[in-house]
C-alpha positions in Angstrom: 12.8 64.9 36.1 10.7 67.0 34.5 7.1 66.3 33.4 7.6 66.4 29.5 7.2 64.4 26.7 11.1 64.8 26.4 11.5 64.0 30.1 9.7 60.9 30.7 11.9 59.0 28.0 14.1 58.4 31.2 11.7 55.6 32.0 14.2 54.0 34.4 14.5 57.0 36.5 10.9 57.7 37.3 9.7 54.3 37.9 12.3 54.3 40.6 11.0 56.9 42.2 7.5 55.1 42.3 5.7 57.0 39.3 3.7 54.7 36.4 4.9 56.0 33.1 2.4 55.4 29.7 3.1 52.1 28.2 1.7 53.8 25.1 3.7 56.1 22.8 2.1 59.0 23.8 2.9 61.1 20.7 1.5 58.5 18.4 -1.4 58.4 20.1 -1.4 62.6 20.3 -1.1 62.6 16.3 -3.9 59.8 15.9 -6.4 62.0 17.4 -5.2 65.0 15.9 -5.8 63.6 12.2 -9.3 61.8 13.1 -10.9 63.0 17.1 -13.1 60.7 18.8 -13.9 63.0 21.5 -13.8 66.8 22.5 -14.1 67.8 26.7 -14.9 71.1 27.7 -13.6 71.9 31.2 -9.8 71.8 31.3 -9.4 71.4 35.2 -8.6 68.7 38.4 -11.3 65.9 38.0 -11.3 66.2 34.0 -7.6 65.4 34.2 -7.6 62.4 36.7 -10.7 60.8 36.4 -11.8 61.5 32.7 -8.1 61.5 31.3 -7.8 58.7 33.4 -10.5 56.7 31.7 -9.2 57.4 28.2 -5.6 56.4 29.4 -6.9 52.9 30.8 -8.7 52.0 27.1 -5.2 53.2 25.5 -3.0 51.3 27.9 -5.3 47.9 27.5 -5.4 47.9 23.7 -9.0 49.3 23.1 -8.8 52.8 22.0 -5.9 54.2 20.3 -7.0 57.9 20.6 -6.9 60.4 23.2 -9.3 63.3 24.2 -9.1 66.7 22.7 -9.1 69.5 25.8 -11.0 72.5 25.6 -10.8 75.2 27.9 -14.0 77.4 27.9 -13.3 80.0 31.0 -9.5 80.5 32.3 -7.2 80.4 29.5 -4.3 80.0 32.4 -4.7 76.8 32.8 -3.9 76.1 29.0 -0.7 78.0 29.2 0.9 77.2 32.0 -0.6 73.8 33.4 -1.3 72.1 30.1 1.3 73.8 27.5 4.8 73.9 29.7 3.7 69.8 30.3 3.2 68.9 26.9 -0.8 68.3 28.2 1.1 65.7 30.6 -0.8 65.1 33.8 0.9 63.3 37.4 -2.1 62.2 38.7 -2.2 61.1 42.4 -4.5 58.9 44.9 -4.3 60.1 48.3 -4.9 56.2 50.0 -6.4 56.4 53.8 -3.0 54.5 55.1 -1.0 57.8 54.3 0.3 56.0 50.6 0.0 57.4 47.5 -0.5 56.0 43.8 1.5 58.4 41.3 0.9 57.9 37.7 1.6 60.2 34.4 -1.5 60.0 32.6 -0.9 60.8 28.5 -4.8 60.3 27.2 -4.9 64.4 27.2 -3.6 65.1 23.2 -4.2 68.7 22.5 -5.1 71.8 24.9 -7.5 74.5 23.2 -8.8 77.5 24.1 -12.4 77.5 23.3 -13.5 81.4 22.1 -14.0 82.6 18.5 -11.9 85.0 19.4 -8.6 82.5 19.7 -8.5 82.5 16.1 -5.8 79.7 15.7 -7.7 77.0 18.0 -11.2 78.3 17.4 -10.3 76.9 13.4 -8.7 73.9 15.1 -12.0 73.3 17.1 -14.5 73.8 14.3 -12.4 71.6 12.0 -13.2 68.5 14.7 -16.9 69.6 15.1 -17.0 69.2 11.2 -15.3 65.6 11.3 -18.1 62.9 11.1 -15.8 61.0 13.1 -16.3 62.5 16.4 -18.3 60.7 18.8 -18.5 62.6 21.9 -18.4 66.3 23.5 -18.3 66.4 27.2 -17.8 69.0 29.7 -17.5 69.7 33.6 -17.7 73.0 33.9 -19.6 73.0 37.2 -23.8 73.6 37.0 -23.3 77.3 37.1 -21.2 76.9 33.5 -25.4 76.1 31.9 -27.0 79.1 33.5 -28.0 81.4 31.0 -30.3 83.8 33.4 -30.1 85.3 36.4 -32.5 85.5 39.5 -34.5 87.9 37.8 -35.4 85.8 34.7 -33.1 88.1 32.5 -30.5 86.8 30.3 -26.9 87.6 32.0 -25.1 90.4 30.6 -22.9 88.1 28.8 -25.2 85.9 27.4 -27.4 88.5 25.9 -24.2 89.5 24.1 -23.7 86.5 22.6 -27.2 86.3 21.4 -27.0 89.3 20.1 -23.8 88.6 18.3 -24.4 85.5 16.9 -22.9 82.3 16.7 -19.3 83.7 14.9 -18.3 85.9 17.7 -19.2 83.4 20.9 -17.7 83.7 24.0 -19.5 81.9 26.8 -19.5 77.6 27.1 -23.0 77.4 26.2 -22.5 79.8 23.4 -19.3 78.4 21.9 -20.7 74.8 22.3 -24.1 76.2 19.9 -21.7 77.6 17.2 -19.8 74.2 17.0 -22.6 71.9 17.0 -24.1 74.6 14.1 -20.1 74.0 12.4 -21.2 70.0 12.5 -24.9 70.9 11.5 -23.6 72.7 8.1 -20.8 70.1 7.1 -23.4 67.4 7.1 -25.2 66.6 9.9 -23.1 63.7 11.6 -24.5 62.7 14.6 -23.2 63.4 18.1 -23.4 62.7 21.7 -23.0 65.9 23.8 -22.7 64.4 27.5 -22.5 66.6 30.8 -20.4 64.8 33.4 -20.8 67.9 35.8 -21.8 67.1 39.3 -25.3 68.2 39.6 -29.0 66.7 38.6 -30.8 66.3 35.6 -27.5 67.3 34.0 -27.9 66.4 30.6 -31.6 67.6 30.4 -29.4 71.3 31.6 -26.9 71.6 29.1 -29.5 70.2 26.0 -32.3 73.3 27.3 -29.2 75.6 27.4 -28.0 74.9 23.9 -31.2 74.2 22.4 -32.6 77.9 24.2 -29.2 79.6 22.4 -29.9 78.0 19.1 -33.4 79.4 19.5 -32.4 83.0 20.2 -30.2 82.9 16.9 -32.9 81.3 14.8 -35.0 84.5 15.8 -32.5 86.7 14.2 -31.6 84.8 11.6 -28.2 83.4 12.2 -28.8 80.1 12.1 -31.4 77.4 9.9 -34.7 76.2 11.4 -33.1 73.1 10.8 -30.6 73.1 13.2 -33.4 73.5 15.8 -34.6 70.2 14.4 -31.2 68.6 14.1 -30.4 69.9 18.0 -34.2 68.0 18.6 -33.3 64.7 17.5 -31.9 62.4 19.7 -31.1 60.1 16.8 -28.6 63.0 15.8 -27.7 64.8 18.9 -28.3 63.7 22.0 -27.7 64.8 25.6 -27.4 61.9 27.8 -27.6 62.3 32.2 -25.0 61.1 33.6 -23.4 61.1 37.8 -20.2 61.5 38.9 -18.9 61.0 42.0 -15.3 61.6 42.9 -13.6 64.2 45.4 -10.6 65.7 43.9 -9.8 68.6 46.4 -7.4 71.6 45.8 -3.4 70.7 45.6 -2.4 69.6 48.7 1.3 70.8 49.9 2.1 67.6 51.3 1.6 65.9 47.5 3.8 69.0 46.2 6.6 67.9 48.8 6.3 64.2 48.1 7.0 64.7 44.2 9.8 67.3 44.5 11.5 64.6 47.0 11.0 62.1 45.1 12.7 64.4 42.3 10.1 66.2 40.1 10.4 69.4 39.5 8.7 72.5 38.6 5.6 71.2 41.0 4.4 74.1 42.3 0.8 75.3 41.7 -0.3 78.6 40.2 -3.4 81.0 40.8 -4.6 82.0 37.9 -6.3 85.5 37.0 -9.5 83.8 37.2 -8.4 82.2 41.0 -8.1 78.6 39.7 -5.7 76.9 42.5 -4.7 74.5 40.2 -1.4 72.7 39.7 0.9 70.2 36.9 -0.3 67.2 39.5 -3.6 66.1 40.3 -5.0 64.5 43.9 -8.0 63.1 44.4 -9.4 59.9 46.6 -9.5 56.3 44.6 -13.4 55.4 44.9 -14.8 57.1 41.9 -17.8 56.9 39.9 -19.1 57.6 36.6 -22.8 56.4 35.2 -24.0 57.5 32.1 -27.1 57.0 29.8 -26.0 54.9 27.1 -27.5 57.3 24.0 -24.2 57.7 21.5 -25.9 58.0 18.0 -22.0 58.0 16.5 -20.8 55.6 18.6 -18.5 56.0 21.3 -15.3 54.1 23.0 -15.7 51.2 25.1 -16.1 53.0 28.3 -17.4 50.4 30.3 -14.1 48.6 30.2 -12.5 51.5 31.8 -15.0 50.9 35.0 -18.0 53.4 33.6 -21.6 52.1 34.1 -23.9 52.4 31.2 -27.1 52.4 31.3 -30.6 54.2 31.0 -31.9 57.2 31.8 -34.0 56.2 34.9 -30.5 54.4 36.6 -28.6 57.3 35.9 -31.5 59.5 38.0 -31.6 56.7 40.7 -28.1 56.4 40.9 -28.1 60.2 41.4 -30.9 60.0 44.0 -29.3 57.5 45.9 -26.2 59.4 46.5 -27.6 62.6 47.2 -30.4 61.9 49.2 -29.2 59.1 51.1 -25.7 57.6 50.8 -23.5 60.7 50.5 -24.2 64.1 50.4 -26.6 64.3 53.9 -23.6 62.9 55.6 -21.6 65.6 54.5 -23.6 68.4 55.2 -24.8 67.2 59.2 -20.7 67.1 59.0 -20.4 70.6 57.4 -22.6 72.4 59.9 -21.7 70.5 63.0 -17.9 70.6 62.0 -18.3 74.3 61.8 -19.9 75.3 65.5 -18.2 72.6 66.9 -14.6 73.9 65.8 -13.5 71.6 63.5 -11.4 72.4 60.5 -11.0 68.8 58.8 -13.8 66.9 57.7 -11.9 63.9 58.3 -11.6 65.2 61.5 -15.4 64.7 62.3 -15.1 60.7 61.8 -13.0 60.5 65.0 -15.8 61.9 67.3 -17.9 59.5 67.9 -21.0 61.4 68.5 -20.4 62.6 64.5 -19.6 59.3 63.7 -22.8 57.8 65.3 -24.7 60.3 63.4 -23.7 60.0 60.1 -24.3 56.3 60.7 -27.9 57.0 62.0 -28.7 59.5 58.9 -27.9 57.3 56.2 -27.9 53.3 56.9 -30.2 53.8 59.6 -32.9 56.2 58.6 -32.0 56.7 55.0 -32.0 52.6 54.0 -35.6 52.0 55.1 -36.4 54.7 51.8 -33.5 54.3 49.6 -34.0 54.6 46.1 -32.3 51.5 44.6 -30.2 51.8 41.0 -29.5 48.0 40.9 -26.6 48.4 39.5 -24.8 50.1 42.1 -25.4 48.5 46.4 -26.4 51.4 48.3 -25.3 49.6 51.3 -21.6 48.8 49.7 -21.9 52.6 48.6 -23.0 54.0 52.0 -20.3 51.7 53.5 -17.7 52.8 51.7 -18.3 56.8 52.4 -18.4 56.3 55.5 -15.8 53.8 56.5 -12.9 54.9 53.4 -14.0 58.1 51.9 -15.3 60.7 54.5 -12.3 59.4 57.4 -9.4 59.5 54.6 -7.0 61.9 56.6 -5.4 62.7 53.4 -8.2 64.6 51.7 -7.6 68.2 52.7 -11.5 69.1 52.6 -13.1 71.3 55.4 -16.8 71.5 57.0 -16.4 75.3 56.4 -16.2 74.7 52.4 -18.9 72.3 52.4 -21.5 74.1 54.6 -21.3 76.7 51.3 -25.1 77.0 50.1 -26.7 74.4 52.2 -30.0 76.6 52.4 -29.9 75.5 48.3 -28.9 71.7 49.3 -31.4 70.6 52.4 -34.5 70.3 50.0 -32.9 67.1 48.3 -30.1 66.3 50.7 -33.3 65.8 53.6 -36.5 67.0 52.4 -36.9 63.3 49.7 -36.2 61.3 52.8 -38.8 62.8 55.2 -41.4 62.9 52.1 -40.8 59.4 51.8 -41.2 58.9 55.5 -44.5 60.8 55.3 -45.7 58.3 52.7 -44.8 55.1 54.0 -45.7 56.0 57.6 -48.4 58.6 57.5 -45.8 61.1 59.0 -41.9 61.3 59.5 -42.1 61.1 63.4 -39.5 58.2 63.3 -36.4 60.0 62.3 -34.2 61.4 64.9 -31.2 62.1 63.1 -32.5 63.7 60.0 -34.1 66.1 62.3 -31.0 66.4 64.3 -28.9 67.3 61.2 -31.6 70.4 60.4 -31.4 71.6 64.2 -27.5 71.6 63.6 -28.1 73.7 60.2 -30.4 76.3 61.8 -28.0 76.6 65.1 -25.1 77.1 62.9 -27.1 80.0 61.5 -26.6 81.8 64.8 -22.9 82.2 64.2 -21.9 81.2 67.3 -19.9 78.3 68.0 -20.7 75.2 71.0 -17.7 77.8 73.1 -19.7 80.6 72.5 -17.9 82.1 69.6 -18.6 83.7 67.2 -17.4 82.7 63.6 -18.0 83.8 59.8 -20.9 81.9 57.9 -20.4 80.0 54.6 -21.7 81.8 51.5 -25.6 81.3 50.9 -27.7 83.4 49.3 -30.7 83.2 52.3 -28.1 83.6 54.8 -29.7 87.3 55.0 -33.2 86.6 55.0 -32.7 83.1 57.4 -30.3 85.2 59.8 -33.3 88.2 59.8 -36.1 85.3 60.7 -33.3 84.3 63.9 -32.5 87.9 64.9 -33.3 88.1 68.7 -32.1 84.9 70.0 -29.1 84.4 72.0 -27.0 81.6 73.0 -27.4 80.8 76.5 -30.5 82.8 76.8 -33.0 80.2 76.0 -36.1 82.8 77.2 -34.8 84.6 73.6 -36.4 81.7 71.2 -39.9 82.7 70.8 -41.1 80.7 67.5 -38.4 82.3 65.5 -37.7 79.1 63.6 -41.4 78.3 62.5 -41.0 80.2 59.1 -37.9 78.2 58.6 -39.2 75.1 59.2 -42.5 75.7 57.8 -41.3 77.0 54.3 -41.6 74.1 51.2 -39.1 75.9 49.1 -36.2 75.1 51.4 -37.5 71.8 52.4 -39.3 70.8 49.5 -42.4 70.0 52.5 -43.9 71.8 55.3 -41.8 69.8 58.3 -44.6 70.6 60.8 -47.0 69.0 58.3 -44.5 65.9 58.4 -44.8 65.8 61.9 -41.2 66.9 62.7 -41.4 70.9 63.1 -41.8 70.7 66.9 -38.9 68.1 67.2 -36.6 70.3 65.5 -37.8 72.9 67.2 -36.5 71.5 70.6 -33.5 70.1 69.8 -32.5 73.8 68.3 -33.8 75.4 71.4 -31.8 73.3 73.5 -28.6 73.4 71.5 -29.0 76.9 72.3 -28.6 77.1 75.8 -25.2 77.7 76.2 -21.5 76.6 75.8 -22.0 72.8 75.2 -25.0 72.5 74.5 -24.5 71.5 71.0 -22.4 68.4 72.4 -24.9 67.4 75.4 -28.0 67.7 72.5 -25.8 65.2 70.4 -25.5 62.9 73.2 -29.1 63.0 74.7 -30.7 62.3 71.0 -27.7 59.4 70.0 -28.3 57.4 73.0 -24.4 58.2 73.1 
């Protein structure tokens, strides 16, 4: 059984293996899409293949669309050469269920795979032709938040961005230059409207995308590479819109167990590859079942019936509220608490932490307990149902290979939104945040984690974080097991509003966090003892 157009013609053998096949003519859909493209997507990785590709697959299967998605990769061309082309752009999507079973389905909606860079002559011409087509409705993205960044911490353009600015639209290399160049092709071809949609997991994603594309256009305009009218075109949302969105679906790296299951079922050539850009990717994609995509409904050239495939189409304010609900209350704060305590308590799988009664109780108190009184309710999704699904279904799924060490990455950049917003809401509602217990425990746990010594007294390696040097320097002198070495070193961290969005002492919980931290650093076993004490477990 080969995952190719020829290989899936023997439908019976695939179906006997428990793998669903497209109900539509994949080749006919691909041809129709090549002739009149409606949707091109940049960022050909896993979440796109199983989630966004899955949306198009549903619409085609249900007869609500006759077109698939043109895939464009801006960063890692090995993905096109090693994962798309050898498998005729087919994807084997595997949904990992909490009971250990899987749903397996071949997705046939990805109709063309292109390398999106000016130096790739044939593919570049093809992309220019696609963007010149007035029927194109959507250009979407999953390139991660850093794909939109133009400048470093010093405020200067990255060298590769500066090169794109200097070299002009005909020589575009970076994702934002590529997008801006292709939009200029559309402008020159008749100024047809288009929705440019970030589907990346970052707050205000549409705003970030718009700012980066517009900045590139203005720099080119200063160098007389593009006309003044192009800036006006990008600035008119009736012409070019940049809708905001919220996406949520955990799509971990390909699991060995899934590869083995597929090969045992008779599917050939399922081995993952590590590309020259260090992308770990396979012909299959494994992911959790729950998924959410909420998009601002602003598509000036029309759009497919996305809502028929489970996408929530709404206004910008509601998208923002859904994002805030997820990031400040229902998912991300729980993940961060499990990440830092998981590292300190010796866990290597997030799901295993939910079997620990103390950690289970901690996340229930952070989300349903302390977050719910001040949660942002978006209206279209129930915060209570969302957080219960996270706690009862999503995080405990033992077949999701996610680690606390991965989630602990960049925690200093996250605590301000994940905890600071709820703390500020308590201050606004009650005068201070003194009612909180679990969120101070989570913050104390992060500070205890920064000592890089686990609850057995053994050293471990901290996950990558740009503030680790500064934070660990602030904590110098603290020795686990010697309480007298704590002499207020935490104060500079807890009072830093740049980290938490608020001075925790002014919020009324700085001293509480200090005391929890001091107790957790008392010696081996102290972290678990402190959790038990404050959670009344």
